[in-house]
Structures are given as C-alpha cells and as structure tokens.
Backbone as a chain_set.jsonl record, in Angstrom:
{"seq": "MLEYQQLKKNRRRFLALTGLTPKEFIELHQTFREAYEKAHPEDKTAQGKVRQRKTGGGRKGQLRTTEQKLLFSLVYQKTYPLQVLLGEVFEMSQSRANRWIHELLPLLKQAEDLARQTAQASIVEEVARLRKAAAERATRA", "coords": {"N": [[-39.665, -82.772, 25.553], [-39.447, -79.664, 27.162], [-36.741, -77.711, 26.592], [-34.059, -75.636, 27.581], [-31.854, -75.101, 25.837], [-32.941, -75.492, 23.283], [-35.185, -73.815, 23.307], [-34.149, -71.223, 23.613], [-33.406, -70.441, 21.105], [-35.608, -69.511, 19.825], [-36.826, -66.567, 20.082], [-39.352, -65.272, 20.351], [-41.09, -67.306, 21.255], [-39.733, -67.994, 23.576], [-40.007, -65.649, 25.091], [-42.787, -65.642, 25.355], [-43.242, -67.907, 26.963], [-41.68, -67.525, 29.259], [-41.613, -64.843, 29.99], [-39.386, -63.326, 29.848], [-36.668, -62.031, 27.863], [-34.162, -63.857, 25.998], [-31.666, -62.669, 26.638], [-32.202, -61.286, 29.054], [-32.849, -63.492, 30.58], [-30.361, -64.798, 30.749], [-28.953, -62.943, 32.284], [-30.46, -63.014, 34.679], [-30.056, -65.67, 35.26], [-27.422, -65.802, 36.15], [-27.505, -64.776, 38.786], [-29.381, -66.535, 39.827], [-28.042, -68.974, 39.65], [-25.987, -68.529, 41.503], [-27.516, -68.348, 43.877], [-28.614, -70.931, 43.897], [-26.327, -72.572, 44.063], [-25.384, -71.78, 46.527], [-27.416, -72.695, 48.195], [-27.314, -75.404, 47.669], [-24.629, -76.835, 48.092], [-21.884, -78.574, 46.525], [-20.483, -80.369, 48.108], [-22.231, -81.422, 49.9], [-25.051, -83.515, 50.685], [-28.467, -83.85, 49.474], [-29.924, -83.721, 51.783], [-28.326, -82.194, 53.352], [-26.17, -83.324, 54.599], [-22.692, -84.286, 55.004], [-21.119, -85.247, 52.05], [-20.36, -88.587, 51.113], [-19.594, -89.888, 48.873], [-18.484, -89.193, 45.482], [-19.994, -86.504, 43.594], [-22.508, -86.924, 41.056], [-23.146, -89.584, 40.79], [-25.763, -92.044, 40.634], [-29.269, -91.695, 39.72], [-30.138, -89.63, 36.953], [-31.641, -86.512, 36.938], [-34.498, -84.725, 35.517], [-34.238, -81.978, 35.423], [-31.435, -81.016, 34.893], [-29.511, -78.958, 34.666], [-28.762, -75.633, 35.916], [-29.895, -73.777, 34.259], [-32.081, -75.174, 33.185], [-33.542, -75.536, 35.534], [-34.137, -72.875, 36.251], [-35.613, -72.137, 33.987], [-37.803, -73.887, 34.276], [-38.965, -72.867, 36.678], [-39.604, -70.251, 35.876], [-41.38, -70.684, 33.734], [-43.447, -71.844, 35.149], [-44.144, -69.675, 36.836], [-44.93, -67.759, 34.92], [-46.949, -68.962, 33.306], [-48.512, -70.465, 35.034], [-49.459, -73.25, 35.117], [-51.385, -76.316, 35.631], [-49.954, -78.65, 37.886], [-49.703, -81.208, 36.908], [-49.718, -80.83, 34.141], [-47.415, -79.239, 33.886], [-45.548, -81.084, 34.724], [-45.767, -82.95, 32.623], [-44.83, -81.412, 30.456], [-42.173, -81.044, 31.187], [-41.385, -83.609, 31.439], [-41.808, -85.233, 33.862], [-43.165, -86.522, 36.932], [-46.261, -85.459, 38.505], [-45.963, -85.143, 41.265], [-43.202, -84.822, 41.501], [-42.877, -82.458, 40.065], [-44.221, -80.764, 41.811], [-42.513, -80.872, 44.038], [-40.193, -79.696, 42.938], [-41.169, -77.126, 42.357], [-41.655, -76.105, 44.933], [-39.077, -76.125, 45.899], [-37.597, -74.531, 44.114], [-38.85, -71.991, 43.774], [-38.395, -70.329, 46.123], [-35.651, -69.957, 45.728], [-35.658, -68.568, 43.345], [-36.759, -66.196, 44.239], [-34.675, -65.373, 45.927], [-32.712, -64.994, 43.966], [-33.887, -62.92, 42.59], [-33.754, -60.92, 44.558], [-30.95, -60.707, 44.775], [-30.408, -59.821, 42.175], [-31.663, -57.369, 42.277], [-29.992, -56.048, 44.06], [-27.719, -55.89, 42.514], [-28.454, -54.169, 40.574], [-30.064, -54.978, 38.35], [-32.546, -54.031, 37.254], [-34.717, -54.179, 35.335], [-35.157, -56.917, 34.974], [-35.792, -57.735, 37.551], [-38.184, -56.326, 37.947], [-39.827, -57.597, 36.038], [-39.88, -60.286, 36.951], [-41.062, -59.86, 39.436], [-43.536, -58.925, 38.589], [-44.493, -61.235, 37.334], [-44.653, -62.948, 39.556], [-46.627, -61.647, 41.064], [-48.826, -61.818, 39.33], [-49.123, -64.604, 39.259], [-49.811, -65.101, 41.915], [-52.257, -63.761, 42.041], [-53.77, -65.317, 40.263], [-53.777, -67.679, 41.706], [-55.313, -67.031, 43.929], [-57.778, -66.672, 42.768], [-58.406, -69.219, 41.944]], "CA": [[-39.389, -82.028, 26.76], [-39.095, -78.272, 26.957], [-35.345, -77.555, 26.983], [-33.507, -74.288, 27.442], [-30.985, -74.995, 24.655], [-33.783, -75.372, 22.096], [-36.103, -72.686, 23.445], [-33.451, -69.941, 23.49], [-33.263, -70.132, 19.683], [-36.851, -68.894, 19.364], [-37.007, -65.446, 21.011], [-40.775, -65.011, 20.585], [-41.617, -68.398, 22.086], [-39.056, -67.865, 24.863], [-40.665, -64.549, 25.785], [-44.16, -66.058, 25.675], [-43.259, -68.915, 28.018], [-40.967, -67.133, 30.477], [-41.783, -63.427, 30.307], [-38.081, -62.685, 29.718], [-35.923, -62.282, 26.634], [-33.0, -64.702, 26.3], [-30.622, -61.862, 27.279], [-32.621, -61.08, 30.441], [-32.747, -64.808, 31.218], [-28.947, -65.033, 31.044], [-28.599, -62.072, 33.403], [-31.09, -63.566, 35.882], [-29.449, -66.973, 35.523], [-26.193, -65.617, 36.931], [-27.857, -64.654, 40.203], [-30.076, -67.763, 40.207], [-27.012, -69.994, 39.847], [-25.347, -68.229, 42.783], [-28.448, -68.721, 44.945], [-28.75, -72.387, 43.89], [-25.082, -73.161, 44.556], [-25.309, -71.489, 47.957], [-28.383, -73.565, 48.868], [-26.981, -76.807, 47.4], [-23.195, -76.999, 47.834], [-21.557, -79.9, 45.975], [-19.917, -81.266, 49.116], [-23.32, -81.849, 50.794], [-26.154, -84.249, 50.071], [-29.722, -83.096, 49.447], [-30.359, -83.566, 53.169], [-27.398, -81.306, 54.033], [-25.09, -84.075, 55.254], [-21.442, -84.316, 54.258], [-21.147, -86.274, 51.014], [-19.372, -89.646, 51.28], [-19.161, -90.287, 47.53], [-18.417, -88.079, 44.547], [-21.254, -86.131, 42.952], [-22.67, -87.463, 39.711], [-23.66, -90.941, 40.817], [-27.21, -92.162, 40.785], [-30.184, -91.372, 38.633], [-30.063, -88.263, 36.452], [-32.948, -85.872, 36.957], [-34.923, -84.027, 34.314], [-33.747, -80.599, 35.489], [-30.022, -81.27, 35.174], [-28.71, -77.737, 34.748], [-29.454, -74.512, 36.555], [-30.722, -73.145, 33.224], [-33.347, -75.913, 33.155], [-34.257, -75.247, 36.779], [-34.67, -71.518, 36.142], [-36.66, -72.189, 32.972], [-38.941, -74.548, 34.907], [-39.632, -71.972, 37.622], [-40.173, -69.105, 35.154], [-42.56, -71.159, 33.001], [-44.489, -71.988, 36.164], [-44.574, -68.338, 37.26], [-45.567, -67.025, 33.823], [-48.151, -69.611, 32.776], [-49.249, -71.036, 36.163], [-50.22, -74.429, 34.684], [-51.562, -77.39, 36.602], [-48.688, -79.353, 38.083], [-49.707, -82.376, 36.024], [-49.308, -80.34, 32.83], [-46.021, -78.833, 33.997], [-44.796, -82.335, 34.752], [-45.751, -83.506, 31.26], [-43.976, -80.568, 29.618], [-40.785, -81.261, 31.582], [-41.214, -85.07, 31.53], [-41.684, -85.697, 35.241], [-44.46, -86.753, 37.564], [-46.868, -84.299, 39.161], [-45.38, -84.978, 42.595], [-41.848, -84.293, 41.314], [-43.059, -81.048, 39.689], [-44.572, -80.073, 43.044], [-41.288, -80.727, 44.841], [-39.319, -78.713, 42.309], [-41.775, -75.805, 42.538], [-41.425, -75.671, 46.309], [-37.647, -75.949, 46.11], [-36.998, -73.511, 43.253], [-39.427, -70.649, 43.883], [-37.637, -69.503, 47.076], [-34.363, -69.611, 45.124], [-35.953, -67.517, 42.367], [-36.921, -64.984, 45.038], [-33.32, -64.963, 46.324], [-32.053, -64.481, 42.765], [-34.501, -61.613, 42.346], [-33.162, -59.999, 45.529], [-29.561, -60.48, 44.361], [-30.447, -59.004, 40.965], [-32.016, -56.018, 42.72], [-28.79, -55.477, 44.661], [-26.735, -55.632, 41.462], [-29.067, -53.19, 39.664], [-30.671, -55.543, 37.154], [-33.899, -53.603, 37.573], [-35.755, -54.634, 34.401], [-35.416, -58.335, 35.245], [-36.462, -57.791, 38.848], [-39.56, -55.873, 37.749], [-40.566, -58.619, 35.301], [-40.091, -61.43, 37.842], [-42.039, -59.425, 40.439], [-44.837, -58.887, 37.908], [-44.907, -62.632, 37.15], [-45.029, -63.48, 40.863], [-47.894, -61.029, 41.439], [-49.864, -62.404, 38.48], [-49.336, -65.989, 39.709], [-50.53, -65.036, 43.199], [-53.652, -63.397, 41.752], [-54.431, -66.49, 39.674], [-53.947, -68.672, 42.772], [-56.426, -66.637, 44.794], [-59.015, -66.864, 42.001], [-58.668, -70.655, 41.737]], "C": [[-38.986, -80.602, 26.382], [-37.681, -78.056, 27.488], [-34.851, -76.159, 26.665], [-32.718, -74.14, 26.151], [-31.797, -74.852, 23.365], [-34.641, -74.106, 22.142], [-35.407, -71.347, 23.229], [-33.258, -69.519, 22.036], [-34.488, -69.419, 19.122], [-37.248, -67.802, 20.358], [-38.474, -65.214, 21.357], [-41.399, -66.059, 21.508], [-41.027, -68.322, 23.495], [-39.74, -66.789, 25.705], [-42.082, -64.934, 26.208], [-44.215, -67.026, 26.856], [-42.632, -68.463, 29.329], [-41.223, -65.694, 30.908], [-40.483, -62.653, 30.215], [-37.51, -62.941, 28.332], [-34.757, -63.205, 26.985], [-31.875, -63.927, 27.004], [-30.96, -61.626, 28.758], [-32.512, -62.38, 31.233], [-31.307, -65.077, 31.636], [-28.508, -64.196, 32.239], [-29.188, -62.602, 34.716], [-30.452, -64.898, 36.257], [-28.19, -66.854, 36.368], [-26.515, -65.554, 38.421], [-28.584, -65.902, 40.703], [-29.06, -68.872, 40.496], [-26.295, -69.784, 41.174], [-26.236, -68.668, 43.95], [-28.569, -70.24, 45.042], [-27.495, -73.05, 44.473], [-24.894, -72.904, 46.05], [-26.235, -72.419, 48.74], [-28.021, -75.042, 48.736], [-25.496, -76.961, 47.096], [-22.894, -78.43, 47.392], [-21.016, -80.874, 47.007], [-20.958, -81.764, 50.115], [-24.36, -82.635, 50.0], [-27.401, -83.364, 50.066], [-30.256, -82.845, 50.853], [-29.416, -82.678, 53.979], [-26.27, -82.009, 54.765], [-23.84, -84.047, 54.383], [-21.468, -85.507, 53.302], [-20.041, -87.293, 51.235], [-18.831, -90.134, 49.942], [-19.114, -89.053, 46.639], [-19.806, -87.757, 43.997], [-21.31, -86.762, 41.574], [-23.181, -88.877, 39.674], [-25.165, -90.938, 40.933], [-27.98, -91.722, 39.554], [-30.066, -89.9, 38.245], [-31.473, -87.682, 36.394], [-33.273, -85.172, 35.643], [-34.411, -82.589, 34.275], [-32.269, -80.638, 35.86], [-29.208, -80.005, 35.399], [-29.487, -76.641, 35.475], [-30.277, -73.73, 35.533], [-32.088, -73.822, 33.161], [-34.191, -75.608, 34.393], [-34.89, -73.852, 36.742], [-35.79, -71.471, 35.118], [-37.936, -72.789, 33.554], [-39.696, -73.578, 35.809], [-40.239, -70.76, 36.93], [-41.408, -69.502, 34.349], [-43.717, -71.321, 33.974], [-45.033, -70.621, 36.574], [-45.365, -67.618, 36.17], [-46.906, -67.642, 33.437], [-49.062, -70.187, 33.851], [-50.103, -72.241, 35.743], [-50.499, -75.377, 35.845], [-50.242, -78.138, 36.713], [-48.588, -80.596, 37.21], [-49.212, -81.963, 34.639], [-47.834, -79.93, 32.839], [-45.113, -80.066, 34.015], [-44.695, -82.967, 33.373], [-44.803, -82.726, 30.362], [-42.498, -80.808, 29.917], [-40.475, -82.739, 31.839], [-40.894, -85.543, 32.936], [-43.081, -85.899, 35.8], [-44.985, -85.466, 38.187], [-46.232, -84.066, 40.521], [-43.961, -84.417, 42.516], [-41.918, -82.818, 40.921], [-43.382, -80.224, 40.933], [-43.335, -79.838, 43.908], [-40.358, -79.674, 44.271], [-39.873, -77.296, 42.488], [-41.446, -75.276, 43.924], [-39.938, -75.467, 46.627], [-37.103, -74.746, 45.34], [-37.576, -72.115, 43.419], [-38.744, -69.787, 44.954], [-36.266, -69.082, 46.52], [-34.537, -68.53, 44.057], [-36.122, -66.175, 43.078], [-35.551, -64.463, 45.492], [-32.562, -64.375, 45.136], [-32.591, -63.1, 42.414], [-33.902, -60.566, 43.29], [-31.706, -59.679, 45.184], [-29.503, -59.588, 43.126], [-30.773, -57.559, 41.315], [-30.787, -55.313, 43.296], [-27.738, -55.13, 43.604], [-27.318, -54.797, 40.327], [-29.528, -53.772, 38.335], [-32.175, -55.294, 37.245], [-34.962, -54.16, 36.636], [-36.13, -56.094, 34.65], [-36.199, -58.477, 36.537], [-37.923, -57.392, 38.702], [-40.395, -56.94, 37.049], [-40.854, -59.83, 36.182], [-41.123, -61.079, 38.908], [-43.445, -59.38, 39.837], [-45.381, -60.309, 37.709], [-45.385, -63.233, 38.464], [-46.391, -62.937, 41.285], [-49.048, -61.638, 40.628], [-50.163, -63.846, 38.897], [-50.127, -66.021, 41.015], [-51.993, -64.676, 42.977], [-54.419, -64.569, 41.162], [-54.691, -67.54, 40.749], [-55.117, -68.31, 43.665], [-57.766, -66.792, 44.09], [-59.397, -68.326, 41.889], [-59.29, -71.293, 42.946]], "O": [[-38.273, -80.381, 25.403], [-37.438, -78.198, 28.686], [-35.177, -75.581, 25.628], [-32.892, -73.153, 25.436], [-31.369, -74.152, 22.447], [-34.799, -73.415, 21.135], [-36.025, -70.419, 22.707], [-32.974, -68.351, 21.768], [-34.414, -68.794, 18.064], [-37.921, -68.073, 21.352], [-38.809, -64.984, 22.519], [-42.145, -65.725, 22.428], [-41.724, -68.555, 24.483], [-40.017, -66.995, 26.887], [-42.52, -64.584, 27.303], [-45.143, -66.966, 27.662], [-43.002, -68.955, 30.395], [-41.061, -65.366, 32.084], [-40.462, -61.45, 30.473], [-37.828, -63.948, 27.7], [-34.401, -63.322, 28.158], [-31.203, -64.478, 27.876], [-30.087, -61.754, 29.617], [-32.133, -62.376, 32.404], [-31.058, -65.533, 32.752], [-27.778, -64.678, 33.106], [-28.504, -62.637, 35.738], [-30.323, -65.217, 37.439], [-27.921, -67.711, 37.21], [-25.858, -66.215, 39.226], [-28.43, -66.288, 41.861], [-29.201, -69.615, 41.467], [-26.023, -70.746, 41.893], [-25.757, -69.289, 44.9], [-28.621, -70.785, 46.145], [-27.593, -73.977, 45.278], [-24.308, -73.727, 46.754], [-25.88, -72.88, 49.825], [-28.381, -75.846, 49.596], [-25.134, -77.196, 45.944], [-23.554, -79.376, 47.821], [-21.084, -82.086, 46.803], [-20.612, -82.452, 51.075], [-24.521, -82.437, 48.795], [-27.38, -82.254, 50.598], [-30.962, -81.863, 51.084], [-29.666, -82.428, 55.158], [-25.495, -81.367, 55.474], [-23.916, -83.814, 53.177], [-21.798, -86.627, 53.693], [-18.903, -86.917, 51.515], [-17.749, -90.719, 49.876], [-19.639, -87.998, 46.996], [-20.68, -88.622, 43.941], [-20.278, -87.095, 40.992], [-23.615, -89.341, 38.62], [-25.766, -89.926, 41.293], [-27.412, -91.422, 38.504], [-29.912, -89.033, 39.105], [-32.387, -88.307, 35.857], [-32.417, -85.046, 34.767], [-34.176, -82.046, 33.195], [-31.894, -80.334, 36.992], [-28.308, -79.988, 36.239], [-30.707, -76.718, 35.626], [-31.259, -73.086, 35.901], [-33.12, -73.155, 33.093], [-35.407, -75.443, 34.3], [-36.037, -73.673, 37.152], [-36.814, -70.83, 35.353], [-39.026, -72.256, 33.347], [-40.919, -73.471, 35.723], [-41.291, -70.282, 37.353], [-42.376, -68.745, 34.286], [-44.852, -70.97, 33.65], [-46.247, -70.432, 36.65], [-46.354, -66.945, 36.46], [-47.891, -66.925, 33.26], [-50.254, -70.379, 33.614], [-51.311, -72.263, 35.976], [-49.909, -75.246, 36.918], [-49.499, -78.245, 35.737], [-47.49, -80.99, 36.817], [-48.393, -82.654, 34.034], [-47.095, -80.24, 31.906], [-44.048, -80.078, 33.397], [-43.634, -83.468, 33.0], [-44.051, -83.32, 29.589], [-41.667, -80.781, 29.01], [-39.427, -83.073, 32.39], [-39.861, -86.166, 33.181], [-44.066, -85.483, 35.19], [-44.24, -84.504, 38.371], [-45.983, -82.922, 40.9], [-43.56, -83.625, 43.368], [-41.111, -82.014, 41.388], [-42.875, -79.114, 41.093], [-43.134, -78.747, 44.441], [-39.8, -78.859, 45.006], [-39.109, -76.365, 42.746], [-41.011, -74.134, 44.073], [-39.596, -74.71, 47.535], [-36.247, -74.02, 45.847], [-36.857, -71.136, 43.222], [-38.53, -68.6, 44.711], [-35.784, -67.987, 46.809], [-33.666, -67.677, 43.885], [-35.68, -65.141, 42.577], [-35.296, -63.26, 45.448], [-31.853, -63.378, 45.278], [-31.841, -62.219, 41.993], [-33.58, -59.456, 42.866], [-31.277, -58.53, 45.284], [-28.652, -58.703, 43.036], [-30.225, -56.632, 40.72], [-30.57, -54.127, 43.048], [-26.962, -54.191, 43.779], [-26.739, -54.728, 39.242], [-29.395, -53.122, 37.298], [-32.97, -56.232, 37.306], [-36.021, -54.578, 37.104], [-37.301, -56.46, 34.546], [-37.156, -59.247, 36.611], [-38.804, -58.04, 39.267], [-41.547, -57.166, 37.421], [-41.969, -60.351, 36.158], [-41.968, -61.907, 39.248], [-44.421, -59.75, 40.49], [-46.573, -60.557, 37.89], [-46.393, -63.939, 38.5], [-47.22, -63.682, 41.807], [-50.11, -61.934, 41.173], [-51.32, -64.265, 38.892], [-51.005, -66.864, 41.198], [-52.874, -65.219, 43.643], [-55.577, -64.797, 41.509], [-55.715, -68.221, 40.711], [-55.845, -69.194, 44.116], [-58.784, -67.019, 44.744], [-60.576, -68.651, 41.753], [-59.572, -72.491, 42.936]]}, "num_chains": 1, "name": "protein.A"}
C-alpha cells in the first residue's frame, strides 16, 4: 500500500506522485485537515447524526489519517489513474476509491481556497495546475 510515512522519505518519488514536495504537502495538509475536520466533526456520524457511541469503533479504513486522505486525492489529481488501479495502490475496491474521490476532491478544493487566503500561493498554483490537467485528461477520455 502506498503510505505517506514511507513516501515522504523519498522526495523525488513524492514529487512524481503528488506534484508537491514534502514541505509543500505539510503546508497544504494543515488547511486540508481543517477542511476535513469541519466537514466531518467527531461528534457526528458519517450521515451527520449525533454520535451515540465513542469514535474509533468498527472497521478501520485504509485512509486512516488526513495525511493518507490528502495523499490519495493528490495522487489521483496528479496521475489520474483508473479507479481500479487507484484502489489497488491504496488497497481498496474500485467502488470505495470512487467514494473517496467524490468525498475528498471537494475538500481539496476547500483546502486550496483556505491556502489561497493564507497566502500559500505556490501550493495553490500547483494544486490548480493538477486540477486543470486532470480535467483536460477527463475530457480527452
């Protein structure tokens, strides 16, 4: 499985897969985490209802941390692989990869907007370039 903790040790590979350096990733992660926590508060369930039990119960997903979630969405934006392949790389089914894509890409956009407001211009430009390239590849397919 492609994991952030291992990938961050190899700067060249990290840049090739995400389009960002590890330092830029960390800066973007701060705003991504804020956007994710705002969209998914711990006191609510995935459906938005008030939680009746403590968090942490149940099956553990493949994208456990916000770093993994951001890595997943950046790899998708940069490489634009088939969802089946993305699922294999992150050890999940194609349908689960599809769900994560649709859930995380709007949060990546929110993080980009937050980064723009906090003057992290180089990261915003790179994410915008990745989004544009992904959109162009989608229209060609």
